[in-house]
PyMOL Python script that loads the backbone (N, CA, C, O; Angstrom):
from pymol import cmd

cmd.read_pdbstr("""\
ATOM      1  N   UNK A   1      20.579  12.088 -24.042  1.00  0.00           N
ATOM      2  CA  UNK A   1      19.836  12.049 -25.256  1.00  0.00           C
ATOM      3  C   UNK A   1      18.541  11.596 -25.045  1.00  0.00           C
ATOM      4  O   UNK A   1      18.094  10.642 -25.681  1.00  0.00           O
ATOM      5  N   UNK A   2      17.759  12.325 -24.028  1.00  0.00           N
ATOM      6  CA  UNK A   2      16.268  11.746 -23.671  1.00  0.00           C
ATOM      7  C   UNK A   2      15.517  11.936 -25.025  1.00  0.00           C
ATOM      8  O   UNK A   2      14.717  11.051 -25.330  1.00  0.00           O
ATOM      9  N   UNK A   3      15.683  12.982 -25.862  1.00  0.00           N
ATOM     10  CA  UNK A   3      14.932  13.250 -27.025  1.00  0.00           C
ATOM     11  C   UNK A   3      14.962  12.030 -28.005  1.00  0.00           C
ATOM     12  O   UNK A   3      13.944  11.538 -28.491  1.00  0.00           O
ATOM     13  N   UNK A   4      16.192  11.608 -28.236  1.00  0.00           N
ATOM     14  CA  UNK A   4      16.520  10.578 -29.099  1.00  0.00           C
ATOM     15  C   UNK A   4      15.653   9.160 -28.640  1.00  0.00           C
ATOM     16  O   UNK A   4      15.101   8.397 -29.431  1.00  0.00           O
ATOM     17  N   UNK A   5      15.683   9.042 -27.363  1.00  0.00           N
ATOM     18  CA  UNK A   5      15.122   7.865 -26.778  1.00  0.00           C
ATOM     19  C   UNK A   5      13.606   7.793 -26.899  1.00  0.00           C
ATOM     20  O   UNK A   5      12.942   6.799 -27.196  1.00  0.00           O
ATOM     21  N   UNK A   6      13.136   9.129 -26.592  1.00  0.00           N
ATOM     22  CA  UNK A   6      11.661   9.266 -26.836  1.00  0.00           C
ATOM     23  C   UNK A   6      11.212   9.105 -28.244  1.00  0.00           C
ATOM     24  O   UNK A   6      10.090   8.638 -28.444  1.00  0.00           O
ATOM     25  N   UNK A   7      12.030   9.469 -29.312  1.00  0.00           N
ATOM     26  CA  UNK A   7      11.649   9.402 -30.624  1.00  0.00           C
ATOM     27  C   UNK A   7      11.761   7.910 -30.957  1.00  0.00           C
ATOM     28  O   UNK A   7      10.938   7.448 -31.747  1.00  0.00           O
ATOM     29  N   UNK A   8      12.753   7.065 -30.400  1.00  0.00           N
ATOM     30  CA  UNK A   8      12.901   5.496 -30.700  1.00  0.00           C
ATOM     31  C   UNK A   8      11.629   4.891 -30.117  1.00  0.00           C
ATOM     32  O   UNK A   8      10.993   4.049 -30.752  1.00  0.00           O
ATOM     33  N   UNK A   9      11.256   5.316 -28.910  1.00  0.00           N
ATOM     34  CA  UNK A   9      10.085   4.708 -28.365  1.00  0.00           C
ATOM     35  C   UNK A   9       8.880   5.036 -29.072  1.00  0.00           C
ATOM     36  O   UNK A   9       8.110   4.097 -29.274  1.00  0.00           O
ATOM     37  N   UNK A  10       8.525   6.289 -29.531  1.00  0.00           N
ATOM     38  CA  UNK A  10       7.531   6.631 -30.309  1.00  0.00           C
ATOM     39  C   UNK A  10       7.490   5.811 -31.736  1.00  0.00           C
ATOM     40  O   UNK A  10       6.430   5.477 -32.265  1.00  0.00           O
ATOM     41  N   UNK A  11       8.544   5.585 -32.183  1.00  0.00           N
ATOM     42  CA  UNK A  11       8.779   4.834 -33.395  1.00  0.00           C
ATOM     43  C   UNK A  11       8.301   3.513 -33.255  1.00  0.00           C
ATOM     44  O   UNK A  11       7.529   3.038 -34.088  1.00  0.00           O
ATOM     45  N   UNK A  12       8.734   2.817 -32.171  1.00  0.00           N
ATOM     46  CA  UNK A  12       8.582   1.387 -31.917  1.00  0.00           C
ATOM     47  C   UNK A  12       7.038   1.206 -31.504  1.00  0.00           C
ATOM     48  O   UNK A  12       6.425   0.186 -31.819  1.00  0.00           O
ATOM     49  N   UNK A  13       6.440   2.268 -30.771  1.00  0.00           N
ATOM     50  CA  UNK A  13       4.874   2.236 -30.570  1.00  0.00           C
ATOM     51  C   UNK A  13       4.188   2.348 -31.959  1.00  0.00           C
ATOM     52  O   UNK A  13       3.183   1.678 -32.191  1.00  0.00           O
ATOM     53  N   UNK A  14       4.683   3.131 -32.824  1.00  0.00           N
ATOM     54  CA  UNK A  14       4.068   3.270 -34.182  1.00  0.00           C
ATOM     55  C   UNK A  14       4.060   1.949 -34.861  1.00  0.00           C
ATOM     56  O   UNK A  14       3.025   1.515 -35.365  1.00  0.00           O
ATOM     57  N   UNK A  15       5.194   1.291 -34.891  1.00  0.00           N
ATOM     58  CA  UNK A  15       5.369   0.090 -35.609  1.00  0.00           C
ATOM     59  C   UNK A  15       4.592  -1.035 -34.946  1.00  0.00           C
ATOM     60  O   UNK A  15       4.139  -1.973 -35.601  1.00  0.00           O
ATOM     61  N   UNK A  16       4.462  -0.929 -33.747  1.00  0.00           N
ATOM     62  CA  UNK A  16       3.457  -1.876 -32.920  1.00  0.00           C
ATOM     63  C   UNK A  16       2.172  -1.644 -33.239  1.00  0.00           C
ATOM     64  O   UNK A  16       1.459  -2.647 -33.219  1.00  0.00           O
ATOM     65  N   UNK A  17       1.585  -0.477 -33.570  1.00  0.00           N
ATOM     66  CA  UNK A  17       0.431  -0.111 -34.206  1.00  0.00           C
ATOM     67  C   UNK A  17       0.201  -0.603 -35.551  1.00  0.00           C
ATOM     68  O   UNK A  17      -0.955  -0.915 -35.835  1.00  0.00           O
ATOM     69  N   UNK A  18       1.109  -0.725 -36.425  1.00  0.00           N
ATOM     70  CA  UNK A  18       1.195  -1.273 -37.669  1.00  0.00           C
ATOM     71  C   UNK A  18       0.725  -2.762 -37.476  1.00  0.00           C
ATOM     72  O   UNK A  18      -0.293  -3.172 -38.035  1.00  0.00           O
ATOM     73  N   UNK A  19       1.423  -3.477 -36.747  1.00  0.00           N
ATOM     74  CA  UNK A  19       1.212  -4.894 -36.462  1.00  0.00           C
ATOM     75  C   UNK A  19      -0.304  -5.060 -36.035  1.00  0.00           C
ATOM     76  O   UNK A  19      -1.004  -5.937 -36.541  1.00  0.00           O
ATOM     77  N   UNK A  20      -0.770  -4.196 -35.100  1.00  0.00           N
ATOM     78  CA  UNK A  20      -2.249  -4.425 -34.684  1.00  0.00           C
ATOM     79  C   UNK A  20      -3.080  -4.129 -35.827  1.00  0.00           C
ATOM     80  O   UNK A  20      -4.063  -4.849 -36.002  1.00  0.00           O
ATOM     81  N   UNK A  21      -2.848  -3.193 -36.626  1.00  0.00           N
ATOM     82  CA  UNK A  21      -3.883  -2.762 -37.744  1.00  0.00           C
ATOM     83  C   UNK A  21      -3.899  -4.079 -38.652  1.00  0.00           C
ATOM     84  O   UNK A  21      -4.965  -4.546 -39.052  1.00  0.00           O
ATOM     85  N   UNK A  22      -2.659  -4.652 -38.954  1.00  0.00           N
ATOM     86  CA  UNK A  22      -2.683  -5.732 -39.908  1.00  0.00           C
ATOM     87  C   UNK A  22      -3.289  -6.886 -39.406  1.00  0.00           C
ATOM     88  O   UNK A  22      -4.022  -7.572 -40.119  1.00  0.00           O
ATOM     89  N   UNK A  23      -3.016  -7.198 -38.089  1.00  0.00           N
ATOM     90  CA  UNK A  23      -3.724  -8.407 -37.370  1.00  0.00           C
ATOM     91  C   UNK A  23      -5.202  -8.155 -37.560  1.00  0.00           C
ATOM     92  O   UNK A  23      -5.887  -9.047 -38.060  1.00  0.00           O
ATOM     93  N   UNK A  24      -5.742  -7.012 -37.201  1.00  0.00           N
ATOM     94  CA  UNK A  24      -7.251  -6.829 -37.295  1.00  0.00           C
ATOM     95  C   UNK A  24      -7.755  -6.996 -38.792  1.00  0.00           C
ATOM     96  O   UNK A  24      -8.828  -7.539 -39.056  1.00  0.00           O
ATOM     97  N   UNK A  25      -6.983  -6.539 -39.647  1.00  0.00           N
ATOM     98  CA  UNK A  25      -7.406  -6.548 -41.068  1.00  0.00           C
ATOM     99  C   UNK A  25      -7.193  -8.061 -41.692  1.00  0.00           C
ATOM    100  O   UNK A  25      -7.781  -8.399 -42.719  1.00  0.00           O
ATOM    101  N   UNK A  26      -6.405  -8.836 -41.064  1.00  0.00           N
ATOM    102  CA  UNK A  26      -6.141 -10.304 -41.611  1.00  0.00           C
ATOM    103  C   UNK A  26      -6.360 -11.265 -40.325  1.00  0.00           C
ATOM    104  O   UNK A  26      -5.399 -11.807 -39.780  1.00  0.00           O
ATOM    105  N   UNK A  27      -7.561 -11.421 -39.925  1.00  0.00           N
ATOM    106  CA  UNK A  27      -7.870 -12.246 -38.914  1.00  0.00           C
ATOM    107  C   UNK A  27      -7.558 -13.750 -39.313  1.00  0.00           C
ATOM    108  O   UNK A  27      -7.312 -14.621 -38.479  1.00  0.00           O
ATOM    109  N   UNK A  28      -7.590 -13.925 -40.489  1.00  0.00           N
ATOM    110  CA  UNK A  28      -7.326 -15.530 -40.961  1.00  0.00           C
ATOM    111  C   UNK A  28      -5.813 -15.886 -40.781  1.00  0.00           C
ATOM    112  O   UNK A  28      -5.502 -17.077 -40.781  1.00  0.00           O
ATOM    113  N   UNK A  29      -4.848 -14.914 -40.628  1.00  0.00           N
ATOM    114  CA  UNK A  29      -3.534 -15.107 -40.439  1.00  0.00           C
ATOM    115  C   UNK A  29      -3.118 -15.255 -39.059  1.00  0.00           C
ATOM    116  O   UNK A  29      -3.713 -14.611 -38.196  1.00  0.00           O
ATOM    117  N   UNK A  30      -2.131 -16.056 -38.741  1.00  0.00           N
ATOM    118  CA  UNK A  30      -1.636 -16.128 -37.470  1.00  0.00           C
ATOM    119  C   UNK A  30      -1.008 -14.784 -36.957  1.00  0.00           C
ATOM    120  O   UNK A  30      -0.171 -14.180 -37.628  1.00  0.00           O
ATOM    121  N   UNK A  31      -1.454 -14.346 -35.735  1.00  0.00           N
ATOM    122  CA  UNK A  31      -0.962 -13.089 -35.171  1.00  0.00           C
ATOM    123  C   UNK A  31       0.582 -13.001 -35.114  1.00  0.00           C
ATOM    124  O   UNK A  31       1.199 -12.016 -35.518  1.00  0.00           O
ATOM    125  N   UNK A  32       1.153 -14.086 -34.591  1.00  0.00           N
ATOM    126  CA  UNK A  32       2.549 -13.977 -34.315  1.00  0.00           C
ATOM    127  C   UNK A  32       3.294 -13.890 -35.711  1.00  0.00           C
ATOM    128  O   UNK A  32       4.351 -13.262 -35.779  1.00  0.00           O
ATOM    129  N   UNK A  33       2.817 -14.443 -36.699  1.00  0.00           N
ATOM    130  CA  UNK A  33       3.515 -14.437 -38.106  1.00  0.00           C
ATOM    131  C   UNK A  33       3.400 -12.926 -38.501  1.00  0.00           C
ATOM    132  O   UNK A  33       4.428 -12.362 -38.876  1.00  0.00           O
ATOM    133  N   UNK A  34       2.234 -12.238 -38.446  1.00  0.00           N
ATOM    134  CA  UNK A  34       2.177 -10.930 -38.889  1.00  0.00           C
ATOM    135  C   UNK A  34       3.368 -10.001 -38.003  1.00  0.00           C
ATOM    136  O   UNK A  34       4.166  -9.212 -38.510  1.00  0.00           O
ATOM    137  N   UNK A  35       3.252 -10.300 -36.718  1.00  0.00           N
ATOM    138  CA  UNK A  35       4.185  -9.577 -35.869  1.00  0.00           C
ATOM    139  C   UNK A  35       5.679  -9.886 -36.483  1.00  0.00           C
ATOM    140  O   UNK A  35       6.466  -8.954 -36.650  1.00  0.00           O
ATOM    141  N   UNK A  36       5.997 -11.111 -36.780  1.00  0.00           N
ATOM    142  CA  UNK A  36       7.174 -11.477 -37.259  1.00  0.00           C
ATOM    143  C   UNK A  36       7.690 -10.712 -38.541  1.00  0.00           C
ATOM    144  O   UNK A  36       8.814 -10.233 -38.695  1.00  0.00           O
ATOM    145  N   UNK A  37       6.602 -10.699 -39.453  1.00  0.00           N
ATOM    146  CA  UNK A  37       6.797  -9.905 -40.792  1.00  0.00           C
ATOM    147  C   UNK A  37       7.116  -8.415 -40.235  1.00  0.00           C
ATOM    148  O   UNK A  37       8.220  -7.927 -40.480  1.00  0.00           O
ATOM    149  N   UNK A  38       6.317  -7.814 -39.615  1.00  0.00           N
ATOM    150  CA  UNK A  38       6.601  -6.379 -39.270  1.00  0.00           C
ATOM    151  C   UNK A  38       7.901  -6.281 -38.501  1.00  0.00           C
ATOM    152  O   UNK A  38       8.560  -5.274 -38.760  1.00  0.00           O
ATOM    153  N   UNK A  39       8.325  -6.981 -37.754  1.00  0.00           N
ATOM    154  CA  UNK A  39       9.625  -6.930 -36.942  1.00  0.00           C
ATOM    155  C   UNK A  39      10.621  -7.173 -37.977  1.00  0.00           C
ATOM    156  O   UNK A  39      11.630  -6.470 -37.948  1.00  0.00           O
ATOM    157  N   UNK A  40      10.496  -8.087 -38.916  1.00  0.00           N
ATOM    158  CA  UNK A  40      11.583  -8.336 -39.911  1.00  0.00           C
ATOM    159  C   UNK A  40      11.846  -7.191 -40.707  1.00  0.00           C
ATOM    160  O   UNK A  40      13.001  -6.882 -40.999  1.00  0.00           O
ATOM    161  N   UNK A  41      10.734  -6.458 -41.128  1.00  0.00           N
ATOM    162  CA  UNK A  41      10.799  -5.304 -42.024  1.00  0.00           C
ATOM    163  C   UNK A  41      11.274  -4.098 -41.316  1.00  0.00           C
ATOM    164  O   UNK A  41      11.903  -3.233 -41.924  1.00  0.00           O
ATOM    165  N   UNK A  42      10.995  -3.999 -40.026  1.00  0.00           N
ATOM    166  CA  UNK A  42      11.422  -2.884 -39.087  1.00  0.00           C
ATOM    167  C   UNK A  42      12.936  -3.073 -38.974  1.00  0.00           C
ATOM    168  O   UNK A  42      13.623  -2.064 -39.128  1.00  0.00           O
ATOM    169  N   UNK A  43      13.527  -4.209 -38.731  1.00  0.00           N
ATOM    170  CA  UNK A  43      14.791  -4.446 -38.578  1.00  0.00           C
ATOM    171  C   UNK A  43      15.588  -4.134 -39.811  1.00  0.00           C
ATOM    172  O   UNK A  43      16.701  -3.615 -39.731  1.00  0.00           O
ATOM    173  N   UNK A  44      15.024  -4.449 -40.951  1.00  0.00           N
ATOM    174  CA  UNK A  44      15.616  -4.163 -42.330  1.00  0.00           C
ATOM    175  C   UNK A  44      15.831  -2.720 -42.436  1.00  0.00           C
ATOM    176  O   UNK A  44      16.824  -2.307 -43.036  1.00  0.00           O
ATOM    177  N   UNK A  45      14.948  -1.877 -41.880  1.00  0.00           N
ATOM    178  CA  UNK A  45      15.023  -0.551 -42.115  1.00  0.00           C
ATOM    179  C   UNK A  45      15.820   0.217 -40.858  1.00  0.00           C
ATOM    180  O   UNK A  45      15.699   1.431 -40.696  1.00  0.00           O
ATOM    181  N   UNK A  46      16.525  -0.496 -40.115  1.00  0.00           N
ATOM    182  CA  UNK A  46      17.167   0.108 -38.942  1.00  0.00           C
ATOM    183  C   UNK A  46      18.395   1.088 -39.490  1.00  0.00           C
ATOM    184  O   UNK A  46      18.734   2.039 -38.787  1.00  0.00           O
ATOM    185  N   UNK A  47      18.908   0.891 -40.480  1.00  0.00           N
ATOM    186  CA  UNK A  47      20.003   1.886 -40.849  1.00  0.00           C
ATOM    187  C   UNK A  47      19.652   3.115 -41.594  1.00  0.00           C
ATOM    188  O   UNK A  47      20.456   3.982 -41.939  1.00  0.00           O
ATOM    189  N   UNK A  48      18.276   3.110 -41.828  1.00  0.00           N
ATOM    190  CA  UNK A  48      17.659   4.332 -42.378  1.00  0.00           C
ATOM    191  C   UNK A  48      18.026   5.591 -41.839  1.00  0.00           C
ATOM    192  O   UNK A  48      17.919   5.647 -40.614  1.00  0.00           O
ATOM    193  N   UNK A  49      18.464   6.713 -42.459  1.00  0.00           N
ATOM    194  CA  UNK A  49      18.814   7.871 -41.771  1.00  0.00           C
ATOM    195  C   UNK A  49      17.526   8.667 -41.490  1.00  0.00           C
ATOM    196  O   UNK A  49      17.442   9.182 -40.375  1.00  0.00           O
ATOM    197  N   UNK A  50      16.486   8.837 -42.383  1.00  0.00           N
ATOM    198  CA  UNK A  50      15.251   9.318 -42.191  1.00  0.00           C
ATOM    199  C   UNK A  50      14.380   8.559 -41.527  1.00  0.00           C
ATOM    200  O   UNK A  50      13.917   7.588 -42.125  1.00  0.00           O
ATOM    201  N   UNK A  51      14.024   8.790 -40.353  1.00  0.00           N
ATOM    202  CA  UNK A  51      13.168   7.975 -39.469  1.00  0.00           C
ATOM    203  C   UNK A  51      11.844   8.197 -39.497  1.00  0.00           C
ATOM    204  O   UNK A  51      11.105   7.340 -39.012  1.00  0.00           O
ATOM    205  N   UNK A  52      11.328   9.317 -40.036  1.00  0.00           N
ATOM    206  CA  UNK A  52       9.929   9.748 -39.748  1.00  0.00           C
ATOM    207  C   UNK A  52       8.933   8.823 -40.542  1.00  0.00           C
ATOM    208  O   UNK A  52       7.753   8.807 -40.194  1.00  0.00           O
ATOM    209  N   UNK A  53       9.372   8.037 -41.616  1.00  0.00           N
ATOM    210  CA  UNK A  53       8.475   7.331 -42.378  1.00  0.00           C
ATOM    211  C   UNK A  53       8.548   5.786 -42.207  1.00  0.00           C
ATOM    212  O   UNK A  53       7.916   4.979 -42.888  1.00  0.00           O
ATOM    213  N   UNK A  54       9.363   5.508 -41.255  1.00  0.00           N
ATOM    214  CA  UNK A  54       9.643   4.110 -41.049  1.00  0.00           C
ATOM    215  C   UNK A  54       8.416   3.118 -40.873  1.00  0.00           C
ATOM    216  O   UNK A  54       8.322   2.057 -41.490  1.00  0.00           O
ATOM    217  N   UNK A  55       7.334   3.670 -39.806  1.00  0.00           N
ATOM    218  CA  UNK A  55       6.234   2.996 -39.688  1.00  0.00           C
ATOM    219  C   UNK A  55       5.419   2.757 -41.107  1.00  0.00           C
ATOM    220  O   UNK A  55       4.983   1.647 -41.413  1.00  0.00           O
ATOM    221  N   UNK A  56       5.282   3.804 -41.847  1.00  0.00           N
ATOM    222  CA  UNK A  56       4.789   3.793 -43.055  1.00  0.00           C
ATOM    223  C   UNK A  56       5.298   2.906 -43.959  1.00  0.00           C
ATOM    224  O   UNK A  56       4.560   2.132 -44.568  1.00  0.00           O
ATOM    225  N   UNK A  57       6.711   2.942 -44.141  1.00  0.00           N
ATOM    226  CA  UNK A  57       7.329   1.875 -45.019  1.00  0.00           C
ATOM    227  C   UNK A  57       7.122   0.343 -44.575  1.00  0.00           C
ATOM    228  O   UNK A  57       6.830  -0.568 -45.350  1.00  0.00           O
ATOM    229  N   UNK A  58       7.322   0.223 -43.201  1.00  0.00           N
ATOM    230  CA  UNK A  58       6.955  -1.009 -42.762  1.00  0.00           C
ATOM    231  C   UNK A  58       5.612  -1.638 -43.081  1.00  0.00           C
ATOM    232  O   UNK A  58       5.506  -2.821 -43.406  1.00  0.00           O
ATOM    233  N   UNK A  59       4.592  -0.798 -42.975  1.00  0.00           N
ATOM    234  CA  UNK A  59       3.321  -1.146 -43.161  1.00  0.00           C
ATOM    235  C   UNK A  59       2.988  -1.525 -44.682  1.00  0.00           C
ATOM    236  O   UNK A  59       2.259  -2.470 -44.983  1.00  0.00           O
ATOM    237  N   UNK A  60       3.650  -0.621 -45.660  1.00  0.00           N
ATOM    238  CA  UNK A  60       3.550  -0.839 -46.990  1.00  0.00           C
ATOM    239  C   UNK A  60       4.140  -2.208 -47.278  1.00  0.00           C
ATOM    240  O   UNK A  60       3.433  -3.039 -47.849  1.00  0.00           O
ATOM    241  N   UNK A  61       5.463  -2.521 -46.903  1.00  0.00           N
ATOM    242  CA  UNK A  61       6.247  -3.607 -47.347  1.00  0.00           C
ATOM    243  C   UNK A  61       5.479  -4.998 -46.818  1.00  0.00           C
ATOM    244  O   UNK A  61       5.415  -6.008 -47.518  1.00  0.00           O
ATOM    245  N   UNK A  62       4.971  -4.908 -45.624  1.00  0.00           N
ATOM    246  CA  UNK A  62       4.099  -6.186 -45.086  1.00  0.00           C
ATOM    247  C   UNK A  62       2.913  -6.301 -45.906  1.00  0.00           C
ATOM    248  O   UNK A  62       2.550  -7.407 -46.307  1.00  0.00           O
ATOM    249  N   UNK A  63       2.235  -5.163 -46.206  1.00  0.00           N
ATOM    250  CA  UNK A  63       1.019  -5.318 -46.981  1.00  0.00           C
ATOM    251  C   UNK A  63       1.374  -5.880 -48.429  1.00  0.00           C
ATOM    252  O   UNK A  63       0.588  -6.632 -49.005  1.00  0.00           O
ATOM    253  N   UNK A  64       2.424  -5.542 -48.923  1.00  0.00           N
ATOM    254  CA  UNK A  64       2.598  -6.046 -50.223  1.00  0.00           C
ATOM    255  C   UNK A  64       3.023  -7.492 -50.180  1.00  0.00           C
ATOM    256  O   UNK A  64       2.705  -8.265 -51.084  1.00  0.00           O
ATOM    257  N   UNK A  65       3.836  -7.916 -48.997  1.00  0.00           N
ATOM    258  CA  UNK A  65       3.980  -9.281 -48.812  1.00  0.00           C
ATOM    259  C   UNK A  65       2.814 -10.213 -48.691  1.00  0.00           C
ATOM    260  O   UNK A  65       2.763 -11.340 -49.184  1.00  0.00           O
ATOM    261  N   UNK A  66       1.800  -9.573 -47.919  1.00  0.00           N
ATOM    262  CA  UNK A  66       0.592 -10.305 -47.735  1.00  0.00           C
ATOM    263  C   UNK A  66      -0.332 -10.370 -49.124  1.00  0.00           C
ATOM    264  O   UNK A  66      -0.949 -11.376 -49.475  1.00  0.00           O
ATOM    265  N   UNK A  67      -0.311  -9.261 -49.758  1.00  0.00           N
ATOM    266  CA  UNK A  67      -1.009  -9.114 -51.049  1.00  0.00           C
ATOM    267  C   UNK A  67      -0.400 -10.005 -52.056  1.00  0.00           C
ATOM    268  O   UNK A  67      -1.206 -10.649 -52.727  1.00  0.00           O
ATOM    269  N   UNK A  68       0.686 -10.154 -52.268  1.00  0.00           N
ATOM    270  CA  UNK A  68       1.370 -11.123 -53.273  1.00  0.00           C
ATOM    271  C   UNK A  68       1.477 -12.545 -52.908  1.00  0.00           C
ATOM    272  O   UNK A  68       1.848 -13.412 -53.699  1.00  0.00           O
ATOM    273  N   UNK A  69       1.150 -12.750 -51.720  1.00  0.00           N
ATOM    274  CA  UNK A  69       0.995 -14.242 -51.244  1.00  0.00           C
ATOM    275  C   UNK A  69       2.321 -14.781 -50.678  1.00  0.00           C
ATOM    276  O   UNK A  69       2.465 -15.962 -50.362  1.00  0.00           O
ATOM    277  N   UNK A  70       3.292 -13.836 -50.567  1.00  0.00           N
ATOM    278  CA  UNK A  70       4.556 -14.254 -49.946  1.00  0.00           C
ATOM    279  C   UNK A  70       4.285 -14.835 -48.300  1.00  0.00           C
ATOM    280  O   UNK A  70       5.029 -15.574 -47.656  1.00  0.00           O
ATOM    281  N   UNK A  71       3.088 -14.290 -47.912  1.00  0.00           N
ATOM    282  CA  UNK A  71       2.884 -14.756 -46.485  1.00  0.00           C
ATOM    283  C   UNK A  71       1.909 -15.941 -46.487  1.00  0.00           C
ATOM    284  O   UNK A  71       1.555 -16.389 -45.397  1.00  0.00           O
ATOM    285  N   UNK A  72       1.440 -16.492 -47.635  1.00  0.00           N
ATOM    286  CA  UNK A  72       0.485 -17.708 -47.553  1.00  0.00           C
ATOM    287  C   UNK A  72       1.203 -18.780 -46.848  1.00  0.00           C
ATOM    288  O   UNK A  72       2.422 -18.933 -46.778  1.00  0.00           O
ATOM    289  N   UNK A  73       0.298 -19.478 -46.352  1.00  0.00           N
ATOM    290  CA  UNK A  73       0.667 -20.602 -45.544  1.00  0.00           C
ATOM    291  C   UNK A  73       1.395 -20.235 -44.120  1.00  0.00           C
ATOM    292  O   UNK A  73       2.177 -21.002 -43.557  1.00  0.00           O
ATOM    293  N   UNK A  74       1.059 -19.086 -43.678  1.00  0.00           N
ATOM    294  CA  UNK A  74       1.839 -18.567 -42.453  1.00  0.00           C
ATOM    295  C   UNK A  74       1.362 -19.307 -41.252  1.00  0.00           C
ATOM    296  O   UNK A  74       2.086 -19.386 -40.260  1.00  0.00           O
ATOM    297  N   UNK A  75       0.206 -19.840 -41.290  1.00  0.00           N
ATOM    298  CA  UNK A  75      -0.331 -20.723 -40.067  1.00  0.00           C
ATOM    299  C   UNK A  75       0.203 -21.934 -40.094  1.00  0.00           C
ATOM    300  O   UNK A  75      -0.028 -22.667 -39.131  1.00  0.00           O
ATOM    301  N   UNK A  76       1.009 -22.410 -41.159  1.00  0.00           N
ATOM    302  CA  UNK A  76       1.632 -23.730 -41.168  1.00  0.00           C
ATOM    303  C   UNK A  76       3.103 -23.638 -40.649  1.00  0.00           C
ATOM    304  O   UNK A  76       3.810 -24.624 -40.444  1.00  0.00           O
ATOM    305  N   UNK A  77       3.509 -22.251 -40.447  1.00  0.00           N
ATOM    306  CA  UNK A  77       4.953 -22.226 -39.944  1.00  0.00           C
ATOM    307  C   UNK A  77       5.092 -22.830 -38.609  1.00  0.00           C
ATOM    308  O   UNK A  77       4.196 -22.740 -37.769  1.00  0.00           O
ATOM    309  N   UNK A  78       6.278 -23.485 -38.389  1.00  0.00           N
ATOM    310  CA  UNK A  78       6.450 -24.173 -37.125  1.00  0.00           C
ATOM    311  C   UNK A  78       6.921 -23.507 -36.093  1.00  0.00           C
ATOM    312  O   UNK A  78       7.074 -24.073 -35.011  1.00  0.00           O
TER     313      UNK A  78
END
""", "prot")
cmd.dss("prot")
cmd.show_as("cartoon", "prot")
cmd.util.cbc("prot")
cmd.orient("prot")
């Protein structure tokens, strides 16, 4: 199943790109925290059957978290 592996790797790279874009957009926040948010959302979507939009959904969800302030105080996380 090399095709499935390639798709999975491409999806992971795309999600990594989401983290990098959000880090660039929010330099005031801790990079590792943004990566944690992205990873948590990505893991939340692992059971999704339609995989094509996973990176978009991850980015949207994390942006909402940041916008609504659920990520405030992230640099205080231990």
